[in-house]
N, C-alpha and C positions, 0 to 999 in steps of 0.2 A: 618301513623301511631303516634301521641301526646304521647300515653299509655308507657309505658316499656315492651317490649315483654316478655312471660313467658316459653320461650322454643325456642328451632331453628331442627329442620327438615329437610330431605330432600324428596319431593315427589318424589319418581321412577317411571315412564309413560314408559316402553320399555325401547327405550336407553336413551329416558328425561331424566334427572335430572332435578329438581328444587329447591332450597335450598330458605326457606321459614320462619319469623319467627310468634311465633304463639303468638296473642294478647286476649287478656281476653273480651268478646263481651257481660258480666252482673257482672254487680255491688251488690254486699251483704251491703244494705241499712239496715242493722238489726237493733232497736235500743238495744246496747250492758250496758247494768244493774253492777257497782262496788255494791257487797257482801257484807255489814256492818255487823257488832256485834250493835244491837238496842241500847246499852248499853251507847255505847260510839266514835261511829262511824265512830272504827278503821273494816280498809277493812281484808276481812279473806280471807283465803287459802282450798286450797283444800286437799285431802291426801288422799291415798287408806289407808284406817284402816282394819286389821285383829276384823272382826265382835267377833269370839269368848275370844280372848282376850285384845282389846279396844286400840292394840299396830298396832303404824304408819309404813309401810311395804316399805324401800325403792324402787327406782326403778331394783335394781341389786338384790331382794328379788323374784320378783315377775316372773308367769311364764304363757304359754300361758295351755287352757287346753278349751280341746273340750267335750260337755257333750254329748254321744250317744241316740239313742232312750229308750235302758238299760238303764240308768240312769251310765254308765261305764264312767269315767272320760279318756281322749286318752290327757294326756302330750307331748308340739311338745316343740323342743329346737329354739330359732334365728336361730342357725344356720341351721337344718331344714330347718324351712318354707324361709330361705334365700336358701337356694338349691330349689328350688323349682319355685321362683322366674325366668319370664324370661331374656331371653339375654338382654343387654341396647341394646341400636341403635338409628339411628339415623335416617332409614327408613321409610317414609310414604310410604308404600307399596299400589297400586294402583289394586284392586282381578278382579275389571270387571265396567262395565257400566250402567247404570236401569235410565232410564223413571223416570221422575220427583215423578211425583204421585205415586212411586212401592213401597216405605216405609211408612208405614202406622204411625200416627203422634207421637204413644202410645211408639215409638221405638225410639222420639228421646231424646236424653240428654241434653247434656251443651254443647254452641256453643263455638266457638273460631274465629275471622278472621286472614286471613294471607298475611301478609305482604311481601314483596320478603325480601333476605338476599344477599346483592352484584348482585349476575345477572338479575338484572332487566329484561333484554330480553326474557331469561326464561319464569318468573313473567308473563310478557302482554300479552307472548303465548300461557301459560298456559289459564289465563280471556277469551284469544281470544275465544279458543279452548271452553272452558264451556259455554261462548255464544253460540258461532254458533251450537251448539248441544244441549242444553239447555236440557243436564241429568246429571244424579249425579251421581261421581267416590264412589263405593264403597273402601272402605279403610283398611290398618289395621299397627297398628306402637306398640310402647312399648315407654310409656315416662314414669318418676320417678320413677321404677321398678315394671310398671304393661301392662299389655297389652288394647288395645283396640282397637274396631272398630268401624267407624265411615264413614259420609254419604260427599264425595266433592260435592259443587256445590259452583254455583256464589249467591251472595245476594247485590241489587245494585250495580255492578259492582267488588264488592268483593269477591274474593272466601273467603268462608268459610268452617271453618272441623267443623263438629256435632258430638259428640261422640254418639254413638246409645247402651242404653242397651241389655244383654246378653238376650239370649232367657228363660231360668230361671227366670231372673224376671218380664216377661208382663206376665201376664194372657190373657189366649186362653178366647177366644170367649164361648168354649165349655163348658165351664165348669161355664157359668153367666146360672143361672134358665131363662128362658126365661119370664115374665111377662106377668101375666093375668088378666084377671078383661072384664067388658061390652063392647059393640062395642059403639065405638061415634056416640052418636045423632047427626045428619044432621043441626042442628042450630048449637050446640057447636061445630061441626066440620068450619061450614064456619064461626063464630068468632074465631073460632084460626088461620084460614090461615089471616084475615084482619087481628089481630094483630100481626102474621107477616109479612105482606106488610106493618103495620106503624109501625115499628121499622126499616125498613128495609136501610141502610146508608150505609158508609163507614170504615173502622177504622182507627182511633186516636191517635195513642197512649198516648197520651200528655192528653186524659179524661179519664183514667184511671191507677190512683196516690192510694198508698199505706196510705187510707185517717187516717187510726190508727196510723201509725204513725208517719204523719204528726199534727195530735191530742196533741200525746205523744209530740214532741219536743217544740209544742207550747207552750205544761203544763210547758218543763222544761225551757220553754224562760222564762212563765210570773214567775214562784217559782224565779226563778237566779237573776230577775228583781225585788224581795220584793214585787210582788204583791200579793194580798190573795184570795186566789181560791175557789168560791163555787162549790160546785160539785151540777151537776143535774143530774137526774135519765128519763133516755130514753123512753120516750111515749110509752106504749104497738099499736103494730099495730095489724091494727084490720082484722079480716082472716072472712073467710065464706067453709063452707062445697058444697056449692052449685055454680058446675064445671061452670055453666052456667052463673049467676050472677057474679063471679069471673073476667071470660073473658070478660064481658060489661065492670064488673069496670076499668081493664086494657086495653081494648083497648079505653075507653075514655081518661084516662091514657094520654097514647100513643100518642093519637091528640093531646091533650093541650101542649105536649112540643115543 
């Protein structure tokens, strides 16, 4: 691992203890702008302001309030909130093992690579066990004052830990309204199946980049070098409400790729 670890923990699997380091598996690549005053381009700062008086409120004078359904504000102190935080620790407890596809992808949240922390023998034993079993471990741990549930699995030979969303965050399918409409025309269905077959292929991550970010960075580079930029309006896309016609056009475009 060439990047710096963000946290250290110990995977507990029965009597087996595996010290590990967590490494970020994602990199945040958003373009961040400085907010400037248009008059003199002075960088601006954000403040917490009392809207009734216009007065800036210092951090020590800020309180946490929760508005209930009947409009009542319940005030919570920092001490009360800190008293509710989970006990800190380094243990990553494996609760049980599940078949690989047992967890719906809607539950996956944030992935981390796991690297060895001193005891490499235990680390590689864990990787070999995950590889041989083909299962995923359901895990629970506390990191930075927050309790997490996650999945321990193997990805391209590396153990990874993926945090899971909590049950109240995932919308149940039963809450969705089932779409209704006319039955598919056999010709439309055949065209749709041909379109799916024409677009079939393998997943190449390198093909899927943030094109908007690339355009923004290109614009920044051009303006930084003193180039004069002419803005062009995007040509409107042609659309049709005829499903069969749209499928035929899409199929022709897919075959030209």
